[in-house]
C-alpha positions as CSV (number, residue, x, y, z in Angstrom):
1,M,-13.9,-44.5,60.5
2,K,-15.1,-42.3,63.0
3,Q,-17.0,-40.4,60.4
4,L,-18.8,-43.6,59.3
5,T,-19.8,-44.5,62.8
6,K,-21.3,-41.2,63.3
7,A,-23.1,-41.4,60.2
8,C,-24.5,-44.8,60.8
9,L,-25.5,-43.7,64.3
10,I,-27.4,-40.7,62.9
11,I,-29.2,-42.8,60.4
12,F,-30.3,-45.5,63.0
13,L,-31.5,-42.7,65.3
14,S,-33.5,-41.0,62.6
15,I,-35.1,-44.3,61.5
16,G,-35.9,-45.0,65.1
17,V,-37.6,-41.4,65.6
18,I,-39.4,-41.6,62.3
19,S,-40.8,-45.2,62.9
20,S,-42.0,-44.2,66.5
21,C,-43.8,-41.0,65.1
22,S,-45.8,-43.1,62.7
23,S,-47.3,-45.1,65.6
24,L,-48.9,-42.0,67.1
25,A,-52.5,-41.5,66.1
26,P,-53.7,-38.2,64.7
27,F,-56.0,-36.0,66.6
28,K,-59.6,-36.6,65.7
29,V,-62.1,-33.8,65.7
30,A,-65.6,-34.2,67.1
31,I,-68.2,-33.7,64.2
32,L,-71.6,-32.4,65.3
33,Q,-74.4,-32.9,62.8
34,G,-78.0,-31.9,62.8
35,N,-80.0,-29.9,65.2
36,I,-78.7,-29.6,68.8
37,I,-81.3,-31.1,71.0
38,E,-81.0,-29.9,74.6
39,D,-82.9,-31.6,77.3
40,E,-84.1,-28.2,78.5
41,D,-85.7,-27.5,75.2
42,V,-87.5,-30.9,75.2
43,E,-88.8,-30.4,78.7
44,Q,-90.5,-27.1,77.5
45,L,-92.6,-29.0,75.0
46,V,-96.2,-29.1,76.0
47,K,-99.3,-30.4,74.2
48,G,-101.0,-27.6,72.2
49,L,-98.0,-25.6,71.2
50,S,-98.2,-24.1,67.7
51,K,-95.7,-25.1,64.9
52,D,-94.2,-21.6,65.2
53,Q,-93.7,-22.0,69.0
54,V,-92.1,-25.3,68.5
55,Q,-89.9,-24.0,65.8
56,Y,-88.9,-21.1,68.2
57,L,-87.8,-23.6,70.8
58,L,-86.0,-26.3,68.6
59,G,-85.2,-24.5,65.5
60,T,-86.1,-25.7,61.9
61,P,-86.7,-29.3,61.7
62,L,-84.3,-31.5,59.8
63,L,-87.1,-33.5,58.1
64,N,-90.3,-31.7,57.1
65,S,-91.9,-34.0,54.5
66,P,-94.8,-32.7,52.2
67,I,-96.2,-36.3,52.6
68,H,-96.3,-36.2,56.4
69,Q,-97.1,-32.5,57.0
70,N,-98.2,-33.2,60.5
71,R,-94.8,-34.7,61.5
72,W,-91.4,-33.0,62.3
73,D,-88.2,-35.0,62.8
74,Y,-85.1,-33.5,64.5
75,F,-81.7,-35.5,64.5
76,Y,-78.4,-34.7,66.3
77,S,-75.3,-36.8,66.1
78,V,-71.8,-36.6,67.6
79,K,-69.0,-38.5,65.8
80,V,-65.3,-38.7,66.6
81,G,-63.2,-40.1,63.8
82,E,-65.3,-43.1,62.5
83,T,-66.9,-43.7,65.9
84,I,-70.4,-42.4,66.6
85,V,-70.4,-41.1,70.3
86,G,-74.0,-40.4,70.5
87,E,-77.3,-39.7,68.6
88,K,-80.7,-38.1,69.4
89,K,-83.8,-38.4,67.4
90,L,-86.9,-36.4,68.1
91,S,-90.1,-36.9,66.3
92,L,-93.0,-34.5,66.8
93,S,-96.7,-35.0,65.7
94,F,-99.2,-32.3,65.1
95,D,-102.9,-32.7,65.2
96,L,-105.4,-31.4,62.5
97,N,-105.3,-27.8,64.0
98,Q,-101.4,-27.7,63.6
99,K,-100.9,-27.9,67.4
100,L,-98.3,-30.2,69.0
101,D,-100.0,-33.5,70.0
102,T,-97.2,-36.1,70.8
103,W,-93.4,-36.3,70.8
104,M,-90.8,-39.1,71.2
105,L,-87.1,-38.7,71.9
106,E,-84.7,-41.5,71.4
107,E,-81.2,-41.3,72.7
108,I,-78.2,-43.6,71.9
109,T,-75.1,-42.9,73.9
110,L,-71.9,-45.0,73.5
111,N,-69.7,-45.2,76.6
112,D,-65.9,-45.7,76.2
113,N,-64.7,-48.0,79.0
């Protein structure tokens, strides 16, 4: 009888431990995608830079369409699990002399409260 009580106690404790472990969430790694766009790099952009100078500052553009040869697009995204934590989109336009004309930076940041 004592053996049966011990076996039942071990089984119930094992079931309790296993069921409590299943409620723990796994660790989710942050996934970085695209070109890292730093504010310091964007601040260095000035009208009249050549495409080579812009590429030296920001790296190779993510989108360089043959249809829109005077436009470069950079994209950066941080995702944890299925949740997007933040995004940055930078669009650059060049004039007919292949010099930087305008740029626009869009930032989307989600705050966890």
